[in-house]
C-alpha positions as CSV (number, residue, x, y, z in Angstrom):
1,M,129.0,121.7,121.0
2,P,129.8,125.0,122.7
3,P,127.8,125.9,125.8
4,G,125.0,128.3,125.1
5,Y,125.0,127.4,121.4
6,R,122.3,129.2,119.4
7,H,121.2,127.9,116.0
8,R,121.9,130.0,113.0
9,R,119.2,128.9,110.6
10,P,115.7,129.9,111.8
11,A,114.0,128.1,108.9
12,F,114.9,124.9,110.6
13,A,114.1,126.1,114.1
14,A,110.4,125.3,113.6
15,L,111.3,121.7,113.2
16,A,112.7,121.3,116.7
17,L,110.7,124.0,118.4
18,S,107.4,122.4,117.3
19,A,108.2,119.5,119.6
20,C,109.3,121.7,122.5
21,A,106.4,124.2,122.8
22,V,105.0,124.5,126.2
23,A,102.2,126.6,127.6
24,S,100.3,127.1,130.9
25,A,96.7,128.0,131.0
26,G,96.2,131.6,130.0
27,E,99.8,132.1,129.1
28,P,101.3,132.5,125.7
29,V,103.3,129.6,124.3
30,R,107.0,129.7,125.2
31,Y,109.7,127.4,123.9
32,A,111.7,125.2,126.2
33,I,115.4,125.4,125.3
34,D,116.6,122.0,126.6
35,P,119.7,120.0,125.9
36,V,117.9,117.9,123.2
37,H,116.7,120.9,121.4
38,T,120.2,122.5,121.5
39,R,121.8,119.3,120.2
40,V,119.3,119.0,117.4
41,M,119.9,122.5,116.2
42,F,123.7,122.1,116.5
43,E,123.5,118.9,114.3
44,I,121.3,120.6,111.7
45,D,123.6,123.5,111.5
46,H,126.6,121.3,111.0
47,A,125.0,118.9,108.6
48,G,125.2,121.5,105.9
49,F,121.6,122.5,105.7
50,S,121.6,126.2,104.7
51,R,118.5,126.3,102.6
52,A,115.0,127.5,103.5
53,I,112.5,124.6,104.0
54,G,110.5,125.7,100.9
55,T,113.6,125.0,98.7
56,L,114.2,121.4,99.9
57,S,113.7,118.5,97.5
58,G,110.9,116.0,98.1
59,G,113.3,113.6,99.8
60,Q,114.8,116.3,102.0
61,T,111.3,117.5,103.0
62,Q,110.2,114.0,103.9
63,R,113.4,113.5,106.0
64,M,112.6,116.8,107.8
65,L,109.0,115.7,108.4
66,F,110.2,112.3,109.8
67,A,112.7,114.1,112.0
68,R,109.8,116.1,113.4
69,L,107.9,112.9,114.0
70,L,111.0,111.4,115.8
71,L,111.1,114.4,118.1
72,Q,107.4,114.2,118.9
73,D,107.9,110.5,119.9
74,A,104.2,109.7,119.3
75,R,102.7,106.3,120.0
76,I,100.4,106.6,117.0
77,V,101.8,107.9,113.6
78,V,99.6,108.8,110.7
79,L,101.3,109.0,107.3
80,D,99.8,109.9,103.9
81,E,101.8,108.5,101.0
82,P,105.1,109.1,102.8
83,F,107.3,107.3,100.2
84,N,105.9,109.0,97.0
85,A,108.1,111.4,95.0
86,I,111.3,110.6,96.9
87,D,114.5,108.8,95.8
88,T,115.0,105.1,96.6
89,R,117.7,105.7,99.3
90,T,115.5,108.1,101.2
91,A,112.5,105.7,100.9
92,A,114.7,102.9,102.3
93,D,115.9,105.1,105.2
94,L,112.3,106.1,106.0
95,I,111.0,102.6,105.8
96,H,113.8,101.6,108.2
97,I,112.3,104.1,110.7
98,V,108.8,102.8,110.1
99,R,110.1,99.2,110.9
100,R,111.8,100.5,114.0
101,W,108.5,102.1,115.2
102,H,106.7,98.8,114.6
103,A,109.3,96.9,116.6
104,E,108.8,99.5,119.4
105,G,105.1,98.6,119.4
106,R,103.9,101.9,117.9
107,T,100.8,102.1,115.7
108,I,101.5,103.3,112.2
109,V,98.6,104.2,109.9
110,A,99.8,104.8,106.4
111,A,97.8,105.5,103.3
112,L,99.7,103.8,100.5
113,H,99.1,102.7,96.9
114,D,102.3,100.7,96.4
115,L,101.1,97.3,97.3
116,D,104.6,95.7,97.0
117,L,105.8,98.2,99.6
118,V,102.8,97.3,101.8
119,R,103.4,93.6,101.4
120,A,107.1,94.0,102.3
121,N,106.8,96.3,105.3
122,F,103.3,96.4,106.9
123,P,102.0,93.3,108.7
124,Q,98.4,94.5,108.8
125,T,96.4,96.0,106.0
126,L,93.0,97.6,105.5
127,L,92.1,97.4,101.8
128,L,89.7,100.3,100.8
129,A,87.9,100.9,97.6
130,R,85.1,103.4,98.3
131,E,84.4,101.2,101.4
132,P,86.3,98.5,103.3
133,V,87.1,95.4,101.3
134,A,89.2,93.4,103.7
135,W,91.2,93.9,106.8
136,G,93.8,91.7,108.5
137,E,97.2,90.2,107.9
138,T,98.6,91.7,104.8
139,A,99.2,88.4,103.0
140,I,95.6,87.3,103.6
141,T,94.1,90.8,102.8
142,L,95.9,91.5,99.6
143,T,94.8,88.4,97.7
144,A,93.9,88.3,94.0
145,E,90.3,87.8,94.9
146,N,90.2,90.9,97.2
147,M,92.1,93.0,94.7
148,L,89.6,92.1,92.0
149,K,86.8,93.0,94.3
150,A,88.4,96.3,95.1
151,R,89.0,97.1,91.4
152,R,85.4,96.3,90.5
153,M,84.2,98.5,93.3
154,C,86.3,101.4,92.1
155,E,85.1,101.0,88.5
156,A,81.4,101.1,89.4
157,F,79.8,104.5,89.0
158,D,77.2,104.1,91.7
159,E,76.2,101.6,94.4
160,E,73.5,100.0,92.2
161,A,75.8,99.5,89.2
162,Q,76.6,95.9,88.1
163,A,80.1,94.7,88.7
164,C,82.4,95.3,85.8
165,A,83.8,92.4,83.8
166,A,87.4,91.5,84.5
């Protein structure tokens, strides 16, 4: 990477800059141009990304959002359906990142509807159906009994309604 390298694609600048913004009390936000930021922008430029963020596919967008999370280096990560509407390879790559975060001791809170994915990748689960149904180890939480209870709770129209037949 040449010294003093400046990125060519401002659409991707927001990705890296959002993690580098610094401000003092009463001063406008300024962006710290550090070696990590410079390296990120160099790699993005040379990875062939030449499209605006709004034109990315679902998988490319998710990868970009995960890249932003990686730069933020947060101890707690909140994800809302992060594996929906993306290709299998991208999902596998992103799940690998989630597993790495778990191994690092980070807390990952993910809203998911794919129970097979939950069983395979998330050791703790909170099962919700209008209210908490069960919480604990995934294998113990996602039992047939708890799933039936959740289903019945979702099918009821109000809190006084009788449970629906299976």
